[in-house]
C-alpha positions as a LaTeX table, in Angstrom:
\begin{tabular}{lrrr}
\hline
Residue & $x$ (\AA) & $y$ (\AA) & $z$ (\AA) \\
\hline
Met1 & 212.32 & 290.87 & 71.73 \\
Val2 & 211.82 & 294.01 & 69.64 \\
Asp3 & 209.76 & 293.64 & 66.50 \\
Asp4 & 211.58 & 294.53 & 63.22 \\
Phe5 & 208.52 & 296.43 & 62.02 \\
Val6 & 208.44 & 298.52 & 65.19 \\
Leu7 & 212.10 & 299.39 & 64.72 \\
Ile8 & 211.52 & 300.44 & 61.12 \\
Ser9 & 208.59 & 302.63 & 62.16 \\
Leu10 & 210.17 & 304.21 & 65.24 \\
Leu11 & 213.73 & 304.68 & 64.14 \\
Glu12 & 213.05 & 305.38 & 60.47 \\
Ser13 & 215.98 & 303.12 & 59.79 \\
Thr14 & 218.29 & 303.56 & 56.88 \\
Gly15 & 219.20 & 300.57 & 54.88 \\
Ser16 & 219.59 & 299.49 & 51.36 \\
Cys17 & 218.88 & 296.31 & 49.55 \\
Asp18 & 218.34 & 294.92 & 46.08 \\
Lys19 & 214.75 & 295.83 & 45.20 \\
Ala20 & 214.52 & 292.84 & 42.85 \\
Ala21 & 215.98 & 290.25 & 45.25 \\
Ser22 & 212.85 & 288.26 & 46.02 \\
Phe23 & 211.50 & 288.46 & 42.47 \\
Leu24 & 214.56 & 286.86 & 40.92 \\
Lys25 & 214.40 & 283.61 & 42.87 \\
Glu26 & 212.70 & 281.80 & 40.00 \\
Pro27 & 215.49 & 281.25 & 37.47 \\
Asp28 & 213.22 & 279.27 & 35.14 \\
Ser29 & 211.09 & 282.36 & 34.52 \\
Ala30 & 212.49 & 284.74 & 31.92 \\
Lys31 & 209.49 & 287.04 & 32.35 \\
Thr32 & 209.88 & 290.05 & 34.64 \\
His33 & 207.35 & 290.11 & 37.46 \\
Pro34 & 204.71 & 292.87 & 37.11 \\
Leu35 & 205.56 & 294.21 & 40.59 \\
Leu36 & 209.17 & 294.78 & 39.56 \\
Ile37 & 207.98 & 296.62 & 36.44 \\
Ala38 & 205.65 & 298.77 & 38.58 \\
Met39 & 208.49 & 299.46 & 41.03 \\
Asn40 & 210.73 & 300.68 & 38.21 \\
Gln41 & 207.93 & 302.90 & 36.87 \\
Tyr42 & 207.36 & 304.31 & 40.36 \\
Leu43 & 211.09 & 304.99 & 40.80 \\
Arg44 & 211.16 & 306.89 & 37.50 \\
Asn45 & 208.28 & 309.12 & 38.65 \\
Thr46 & 207.51 & 309.06 & 42.40 \\
Lys47 & 204.85 & 311.73 & 41.94 \\
Val48 & 202.71 & 309.48 & 39.72 \\
Ala49 & 199.12 & 309.04 & 40.93 \\
Ile50 & 198.99 & 305.74 & 42.76 \\
Lys51 & 195.60 & 304.22 & 42.11 \\
Thr52 & 195.98 & 300.50 & 41.58 \\
Val53 & 196.94 & 297.67 & 43.90 \\
Glu54 & 200.03 & 297.10 & 41.76 \\
Phe55 & 201.37 & 300.62 & 42.28 \\
Val56 & 200.50 & 300.63 & 45.98 \\
Phe57 & 202.55 & 297.45 & 46.36 \\
Ala58 & 205.36 & 299.01 & 44.29 \\
Lys59 & 205.46 & 302.13 & 46.51 \\
Phe60 & 205.51 & 299.98 & 49.64 \\
Leu61 & 208.34 & 297.77 & 48.35 \\
Val62 & 210.44 & 300.74 & 47.25 \\
Glu63 & 210.03 & 302.39 & 50.65 \\
Leu64 & 210.77 & 299.14 & 52.48 \\
Ser65 & 213.89 & 298.53 & 50.40 \\
Arg66 & 215.28 & 301.87 & 51.59 \\
Val67 & 215.11 & 300.92 & 55.27 \\
Ser68 & 215.76 & 297.19 & 55.45 \\
Asn69 & 218.44 & 294.64 & 54.77 \\
Asp70 & 218.24 & 292.05 & 51.99 \\
Lys71 & 217.00 & 289.14 & 54.12 \\
Phe72 & 214.22 & 291.08 & 55.87 \\
Tyr73 & 213.17 & 292.76 & 52.62 \\
Gly74 & 213.17 & 289.42 & 50.78 \\
Met75 & 210.85 & 287.86 & 53.36 \\
Cys76 & 208.45 & 290.82 & 53.24 \\
Ala77 & 208.54 & 290.98 & 49.45 \\
Ala78 & 207.79 & 287.26 & 49.19 \\
Ile79 & 204.73 & 287.71 & 51.41 \\
Leu80 & 203.61 & 290.73 & 49.39 \\
Arg81 & 204.09 & 288.80 & 46.16 \\
Ala82 & 201.92 & 286.02 & 47.59 \\
Leu83 & 199.28 & 288.61 & 48.53 \\
Tyr84 & 199.51 & 290.01 & 44.98 \\
Asp85 & 198.94 & 286.54 & 43.50 \\
Cys86 & 196.11 & 285.87 & 45.94 \\
Leu87 & 194.37 & 289.12 & 44.95 \\
Asn88 & 194.78 & 288.31 & 41.26 \\
Leu89 & 193.27 & 284.87 & 41.74 \\
Tyr90 & 190.49 & 285.64 & 44.22 \\
Gly91 & 190.05 & 289.43 & 44.36 \\
Tyr92 & 187.05 & 289.64 & 42.06 \\
His93 & 185.43 & 286.71 & 43.83 \\
Phe94 & 185.62 & 288.57 & 47.15 \\
Ile95 & 184.30 & 291.82 & 45.66 \\
Ile96 & 181.33 & 289.98 & 44.16 \\
Lys97 & 180.65 & 288.31 & 47.52 \\
Leu98 & 180.79 & 291.72 & 49.22 \\
Glu99 & 178.35 & 293.14 & 46.71 \\
Gln100 & 175.98 & 290.25 & 47.25 \\
Gln101 & 176.10 & 290.81 & 51.02 \\
Asn102 & 175.89 & 294.58 & 50.90 \\
Lys103 & 174.16 & 296.25 & 47.98 \\
Met104 & 175.23 & 299.62 & 49.38 \\
Leu105 & 178.85 & 299.06 & 48.26 \\
Gly106 & 178.09 & 301.12 & 45.16 \\
Lys107 & 180.61 & 299.57 & 42.80 \\
Ile108 & 179.42 & 297.34 & 40.01 \\
Val109 & 181.93 & 294.68 & 39.15 \\
Ile110 & 181.67 & 292.64 & 36.00 \\
Glu111 & 183.39 & 289.30 & 36.21 \\
Asp112 & 186.51 & 289.51 & 34.12 \\
Ser113 & 187.64 & 286.44 & 32.23 \\
Lys114 & 191.23 & 287.61 & 32.73 \\
Gln115 & 191.30 & 287.34 & 36.53 \\
Asp116 & 195.06 & 287.87 & 36.75 \\
Ala117 & 194.57 & 291.56 & 35.98 \\
Phe118 & 192.94 & 292.41 & 39.33 \\
Cys119 & 196.02 & 294.14 & 40.74 \\
Glu120 & 196.50 & 296.14 & 37.53 \\
Lys121 & 192.90 & 297.43 & 37.50 \\
Glu122 & 191.53 & 297.68 & 41.03 \\
Gly123 & 192.23 & 300.16 & 43.80 \\
Ala124 & 193.97 & 299.56 & 47.10 \\
Glu125 & 190.73 & 299.76 & 49.11 \\
Phe126 & 190.21 & 296.08 & 48.26 \\
Ile127 & 193.51 & 294.77 & 49.64 \\
Ser128 & 192.36 & 294.27 & 53.24 \\
Ile129 & 189.22 & 292.31 & 52.36 \\
Ile130 & 191.28 & 289.26 & 51.55 \\
Phe131 & 193.60 & 289.18 & 54.60 \\
Asp132 & 191.71 & 286.46 & 56.49 \\
Phe133 & 191.47 & 284.15 & 53.47 \\
Phe134 & 195.11 & 284.92 & 52.61 \\
Val135 & 196.40 & 283.88 & 56.04 \\
Arg136 & 194.09 & 280.95 & 56.76 \\
Val137 & 193.87 & 279.31 & 53.33 \\
Phe138 & 196.09 & 280.72 & 50.60 \\
Leu139 & 199.49 & 280.86 & 52.32 \\
Lys140 & 199.48 & 277.22 & 53.37 \\
Asn141 & 199.69 & 276.17 & 49.73 \\
Tyr142 & 201.66 & 279.11 & 48.36 \\
Leu143 & 204.58 & 279.47 & 50.77 \\
Arg144 & 205.99 & 276.00 & 51.22 \\
Ser145 & 209.18 & 277.28 & 52.85 \\
Ser146 & 209.85 & 276.73 & 56.53 \\
Asp147 & 211.45 & 280.21 & 56.62 \\
Phe148 & 208.04 & 281.81 & 57.12 \\
Glu149 & 206.45 & 281.77 & 60.51 \\
Phe150 & 202.77 & 282.50 & 60.95 \\
Asp151 & 203.60 & 285.22 & 63.51 \\
Phe152 & 205.87 & 287.01 & 61.04 \\
Val153 & 203.16 & 287.02 & 58.38 \\
Ile154 & 200.65 & 288.46 & 60.88 \\
Lys155 & 203.15 & 291.14 & 61.96 \\
Phe156 & 203.80 & 291.98 & 58.33 \\
Leu157 & 200.08 & 292.30 & 57.53 \\
Lys158 & 199.55 & 294.50 & 60.62 \\
Tyr159 & 202.39 & 296.76 & 59.56 \\
Phe160 & 201.25 & 296.80 & 55.93 \\
Asn161 & 197.67 & 297.57 & 56.95 \\
Ser162 & 198.90 & 300.48 & 59.10 \\
Trp163 & 200.98 & 301.71 & 56.17 \\
Leu164 & 197.94 & 301.52 & 53.86 \\
Phe165 & 195.92 & 303.52 & 56.36 \\
Lys166 & 198.73 & 306.06 & 56.85 \\
Tyr167 & 198.80 & 306.85 & 53.12 \\
Asn168 & 195.00 & 306.79 & 52.90 \\
Phe169 & 194.99 & 303.78 & 50.57 \\
Ser170 & 192.61 & 301.93 & 52.86 \\
Lys171 & 189.83 & 303.02 & 55.13 \\
Ile172 & 189.48 & 299.56 & 56.68 \\
Glu173 & 190.95 & 298.85 & 60.07 \\
Val174 & 191.73 & 295.17 & 60.35 \\
Ser175 & 191.83 & 293.32 & 63.66 \\
Phe176 & 194.33 & 290.50 & 64.03 \\
Asn177 & 193.39 & 289.49 & 67.56 \\
Ser178 & 191.56 & 286.30 & 66.59 \\
Cys179 & 194.07 & 284.87 & 64.13 \\
Asn180 & 195.18 & 281.92 & 66.26 \\
\hline
\end{tabular}
C-alpha cells in the first residue's frame, strides 16, 4: 500500500480543496479560527516573513490544500489544529521544562498568563518538542473520532516534520521508531 504522503512528495500532486473545510465543522462557533485567519493573510502575501507557529501552520495548510482532496486535507488539518491547540495549552510548559534541563538553551521565557497565545508569539523551532506528548497523551482526549488511526497521525507528523526541516523551520530531527 502506497502512503498518501509519499505520493504527495514524489508526484507533486495537483489537487484542490476547500482550505476552510476542517475549520468549519463546529457550527456552534461563530468565531473564525486563528489558523484560517493566518491562512488568508498568507494567501494575500506569500512573501511575508514566516516567523510564528501560526504562520508556519498556515503555509503548510495552504500548500497541502493545493495538492490534496477534501477528505485527506480535512484529516490532516484536523490533526494540525489539534497540534495547534496542544501547543497553545502546553507549549510554554515544555519550553520551561527544557530550560530547566538545559540552561544552554539561551532563550528566557516568562510564563504568560494568556497561554493560548503561544502559536501567535513563538517560532516554529518549538513545534517538534511536543510531538511525543501530543501523540501519547493529548490526542486521546482531543480527537474522539474513530476516523483517526494512530498510524495516520504518526505518518502525518513524520511528513510534517520533514516539511519543517525542508523549509528550515526546525533543526530537530524527530525519530518515530519507538512510538508503539
